[in-house]
N, C-alpha and C positions, 0 to 999 in steps of 0.2 A: 780436660781432666780425664784421665784414664782410670777406669775401675778395674782393678786386677782380679778381684774375687767377689762376684755378686751373689754367690751361692752360700747358703747357710742351712743348718738343720733346724726347721721350725719346731717350736715347743708345742706340739699338738697331740701328745700321747693320750690325753683324756678326752679328746674331741671325737665326734662320730666319724667325720671325714678326716682323713690323715693325708692331706695334700703335701706334695714336696715343693710346689711353686704356685704362685698366683700367675696364671699364664696369659690371660687376655681379658679385655673388656669389649663393649660394643658401642657404636654410635651410629646415628642415622645421617644420610645425606640425600639431597635432591637428585644429584647427577654425579656419577662416579668420575667422569672425565674432568669436570670443573673442580671437584673436590680434590682429586689427585694432583692436579696442577698446583693448587694452594699448598697441599701437604708437602710436595716435593720441592717446588720452587721457593716458597716462602718459609715454611717451617723446617725444611731440611730433612724430612722423613724419607724412609725407604718404603715404597709401596709395591705390592704385587697383587694383581687381580687373580684370585684363585677360584672364582665361580662367576656365573653370568652377572649377578648383581651385588657381589661382595668383593672387597679387597682387604688385605691385611696391611696395617701401617705400623712401623716400628722405628725406634731410634735407640741404639745402645743396648740396654739390658735385655734379658730374656723375658720380654713381655711385649705383647702386640695388641693393637686395637683392630677389631673387625668392623669395617665401615660397610653398612648395608644401604644400598640405594632403595629408598622408600618412595621417592617422588613427592607428590602433593600431600601424601598422608603423614609426612614428617611432623614430629612433635618437638617444638623448640625447647631447649634447656635453659635454665637460669644460670647465673654466674657461679652459684655454689656447686653446680655440676660442671666442673671444668677439668681440663687436662693440664698438667704442669710440664713446662719445658725449661730445663735449667741451662743457663749460659755461664761463662767463666768469669764475668766481672760486672760491676755496676755500670761501667762505661758501655759494655755490650748491651745491657738492658736499655740504656739511653739511646744507643745507636739503632737498635731494632725498633724502639718506639718511634723514633723520628722517621724511619723508613716505612713503618706500618702506616703512619699518617700519610706519607707521600704516595704509597701504593694501594691505599684503601680502595679506590675505584677499580684498579686493575685486577685485584683479587676478590672483589665483591665483599670486602670486609664490612660488616654492619656497624661495629663500634670498636673504637680504640680508647680504652679508659686511661686516665692519667697514671703516671708512675708514682708509686707510693712506697713508703717503708712501713710494712705491717707484718704481723705475725712472724717476725724474725727474718723476713726476706725483703729484698728490694725488687719490686716487680710491677707489672701492669697486665691488664686483661684485654683480650681481643675476642670479639664475637665474630665467628667466621660466617661464610656464605650459607651455611646450613644451621645456624643458630647454636653451634657448638662453641664453648668457651675455652680459651687457652690462656694460661698464665705463663708469661715469659719472666723468669725469675733468676736472681742471683742470691745464693746462700753461701756464706763463708764456711766451707767444710762440705760434707756430703749429707744433705738433709735426711735422706732415707735412713742412714745409719744413726745419725744424731737423734732423730725423733724417737726411735725405738730404744736407743741406749739410755736416753733420759728417763724413760718409763712414764707411768701415769703421774700427772701433776694435778689432776682434778678428779672429782668423783661424778657419778651419775646424778647425784643430787645437785651438783653445780650446773650440770647441763639442763636439768629440769628448771632450775631457778632462772637460768639465762633465757629460756623461751617462755617463761610465765608472763 
């Protein structure tokens, strides 16, 4: 799927910060070399090492993740802190899931969860060698646009009730 126009004008006229783009996020790794191999060979990301212990990771849109080599001080993430990787079909999710199980040891993948239909996507989660979580998913359409086009469907009171 090719995205022809990923830019839009954010509605932030009343905010303190008036950003034009969400540009990046960060994640930790034990070893840049091992992590880079997983990101490029398994996930299909582009990586560039731009500093002694950091590299940028990207795929597609104008957003990147800065991966910082922390070594033994790395703090593992939980599955709710994950990065989403979209593929073009349910069959592709199934194919990648099968290969993830086969290549688990090669790429030091810690966990490969089952494929599920949930929250409107067909997906599964992988915990990588650095305890970062990745969701490989298929969504019919372009989830980024649809999520915001649909607007709020719940209130903050709903969120409080869900965690009570």
